[in-house]
Each structure stands twice: as C-alpha cells, then as structure tokens.
C-alpha positions as YAML, in Angstrom:
chain: A
units: angstrom
residues:
- id: 1
  name: MET
  ca: [78.19, -60.66, 213.95]
- id: 2
  name: ALA
  ca: [76.23, -59.97, 217.14]
- id: 3
  name: ASN
  ca: [75.36, -63.19, 218.92]
- id: 4
  name: THR
  ca: [74.09, -62.34, 222.38]
- id: 5
  name: ALA
  ca: [70.93, -60.39, 223.10]
- id: 6
  name: GLN
  ca: [73.04, -57.60, 224.57]
- id: 7
  name: SER
  ca: [75.27, -57.32, 221.51]
- id: 8
  name: LYS
  ca: [72.25, -57.35, 219.20]
- id: 9
  name: LYS
  ca: [70.67, -54.52, 221.15]
- id: 10
  name: ARG
  ca: [73.94, -52.55, 221.10]
- id: 11
  name: ALA
  ca: [74.11, -53.02, 217.33]
- id: 12
  name: ARG
  ca: [70.56, -51.63, 216.97]
- id: 13
  name: GLN
  ca: [71.36, -48.69, 219.24]
- id: 14
  name: ASN
  ca: [74.58, -47.97, 217.34]
- id: 15
  name: GLU
  ca: [72.70, -47.81, 214.05]
- id: 16
  name: ARG
  ca: [70.20, -45.33, 215.49]
- id: 17
  name: ARG
  ca: [72.91, -43.18, 217.06]
- id: 18
  name: TYR
  ca: [74.85, -43.23, 213.79]
- id: 19
  name: ASP
  ca: [71.85, -41.83, 211.90]
- id: 20
  name: VAL
  ca: [71.18, -39.14, 214.54]
- id: 21
  name: ASN
  ca: [74.83, -38.10, 214.72]
- id: 22
  name: LYS
  ca: [75.09, -38.07, 210.92]
- id: 23
  name: ALA
  ca: [72.15, -35.66, 210.75]
- id: 24
  name: ARG
  ca: [73.70, -33.46, 213.45]
- id: 25
  name: ARG
  ca: [77.05, -33.32, 211.66]
- id: 26
  name: SER
  ca: [75.31, -32.48, 208.40]
- id: 27
  name: ARG
  ca: [73.35, -29.66, 210.07]
- id: 28
  name: ILE
  ca: [76.54, -28.22, 211.58]
- id: 29
  name: ARG
  ca: [78.33, -28.39, 208.24]
- id: 30
  name: THR
  ca: [75.43, -26.57, 206.59]
- id: 31
  name: PHE
  ca: [75.74, -23.70, 209.08]
- id: 32
  name: LEU
  ca: [79.52, -23.60, 208.56]
- id: 33
  name: ARG
  ca: [79.05, -23.57, 204.78]
- id: 34
  name: LYS
  ca: [76.69, -20.58, 205.08]
- id: 35
  name: VAL
  ca: [79.37, -18.69, 207.03]
- id: 36
  name: GLU
  ca: [82.00, -19.60, 204.42]
- id: 37
  name: GLU
  ca: [79.74, -18.46, 201.58]
- id: 38
  name: ALA
  ca: [79.00, -15.16, 203.34]
- id: 39
  name: ILE
  ca: [82.73, -14.56, 203.82]
- id: 40
  name: ALA
  ca: [83.42, -15.43, 200.19]
- id: 41
  name: SER
  ca: [80.72, -13.03, 198.99]
- id: 42
  name: GLY
  ca: [82.36, -10.22, 200.95]
- id: 43
  name: ASN
  ca: [79.15, -9.21, 202.73]
- id: 44
  name: ALA
  ca: [80.14, -8.42, 206.32]
- id: 45
  name: GLU
  ca: [76.58, -8.21, 207.67]
- id: 46
  name: ASP
  ca: [75.62, -11.60, 206.27]
- id: 47
  name: ALA
  ca: [78.86, -13.11, 207.56]
- id: 48
  name: VAL
  ca: [78.24, -11.80, 211.08]
- id: 49
  name: ALA
  ca: [74.65, -13.07, 211.03]
- id: 50
  name: ALA
  ca: [75.71, -16.48, 209.72]
- id: 51
  name: LEU
  ca: [78.45, -16.74, 212.35]
- id: 52
  name: ARG
  ca: [75.99, -15.87, 215.14]
- id: 53
  name: ALA
  ca: [73.63, -18.57, 213.85]
- id: 54
  name: ALA
  ca: [76.45, -21.13, 213.63]
- id: 55
  name: GLN
  ca: [77.80, -20.61, 217.16]
- id: 56
  name: PRO
  ca: [74.98, -22.36, 219.04]
- id: 57
  name: GLU
  ca: [74.97, -25.19, 216.52]
- id: 58
  name: LEU
  ca: [78.66, -25.79, 217.08]
- id: 59
  name: ALA
  ca: [78.18, -25.64, 220.85]
- id: 60
  name: ARG
  ca: [75.35, -28.16, 220.54]
- id: 61
  name: GLY
  ca: [77.72, -30.43, 218.64]
- id: 62
  name: ILE
  ca: [80.00, -30.45, 221.68]
- id: 63
  name: THR
  ca: [77.25, -31.27, 224.17]
- id: 64
  name: LYS
  ca: [75.85, -34.02, 221.96]
- id: 65
  name: GLY
  ca: [79.28, -35.59, 221.54]
- id: 66
  name: VAL
  ca: [79.48, -35.15, 217.78]
- id: 67
  name: LEU
  ca: [82.46, -32.79, 217.85]
- id: 68
  name: HIS
  ca: [85.39, -32.37, 220.20]
- id: 69
  name: LYS
  ca: [85.55, -29.23, 222.32]
- id: 70
  name: ASN
  ca: [88.92, -28.10, 220.96]
- id: 71
  name: THR
  ca: [87.84, -28.72, 217.37]
- id: 72
  name: VAL
  ca: [84.90, -26.37, 217.82]
- id: 73
  name: ALA
  ca: [87.07, -23.81, 219.61]
- id: 74
  name: ARG
  ca: [89.53, -23.86, 216.70]
- id: 75
  name: LYS
  ca: [86.80, -23.54, 214.07]
- id: 76
  name: MET
  ca: [85.09, -20.70, 215.94]
- id: 77
  name: SER
  ca: [88.36, -18.85, 216.43]
- id: 78
  name: ARG
  ca: [89.32, -19.07, 212.76]
- id: 79
  name: LEU
  ca: [85.86, -18.14, 211.50]
- id: 80
  name: SER
  ca: [85.60, -15.23, 213.94]
- id: 81
  name: ALA
  ca: [88.97, -13.89, 212.84]
- id: 82
  name: ARG
  ca: [87.96, -14.08, 209.17]
- id: 83
  name: VAL
  ca: [84.62, -12.37, 209.79]
- id: 84
  name: LYS
  ca: [86.33, -9.70, 211.87]
- id: 85
  name: ALA
  ca: [88.88, -9.08, 209.11]
- id: 86
  name: LEU
  ca: [86.04, -8.83, 206.60]
- id: 87
  name: SER
  ca: [84.20, -6.30, 208.79]
- id: 88
  name: ALA
  ca: [87.35, -4.21, 209.27]
- id: 89
  name: ALA
  ca: [88.10, -4.06, 205.57]
...
C-alpha cells in the first residue's frame, strides 16, 4: 500500500490515467469493430469510410501512449489490405 505522500499521489494519478486510457482503448476498438463489420457485410463503400474514420483514432492511440506504433502499423496494414481486396472484388 502507498505510504508516502508521493506514492499516494502516484496511486491517484495512476487510477485517473487508467480510466482515461481505458476509454481511449474502448473508443479505438469501437472504430475497429465498425471496420470489421463493414468488411463482413461486403459493402466496399462503408468499409472504406469506416477505415478512413478509424485511421486518425489509431494514430491518436499512438500519440497518447495507449498503443504501440508497430501494433497500429500492423493493424492498419491488415485492415487496408482487406478493404482493398473487398473493393477489387
């Protein structure tokens, strides 16, 4: 348990950051789910629109420290390839 004033403050800050980061992760996952659903439905226009909406959210996840840069790059690459394949078909 936190004993010093500094450790108590860090514990409070960590709780707040946890809540903020949890909300950010949830928001990012929602955008990713919308892309996945658009791909599953087979609607290329919706998939492209959902992907365009998800890109800045993923980038924001990097800058806010919620996601790692390479994780986002991998997700974007895979989603883009799937949307592109859907548009070509």
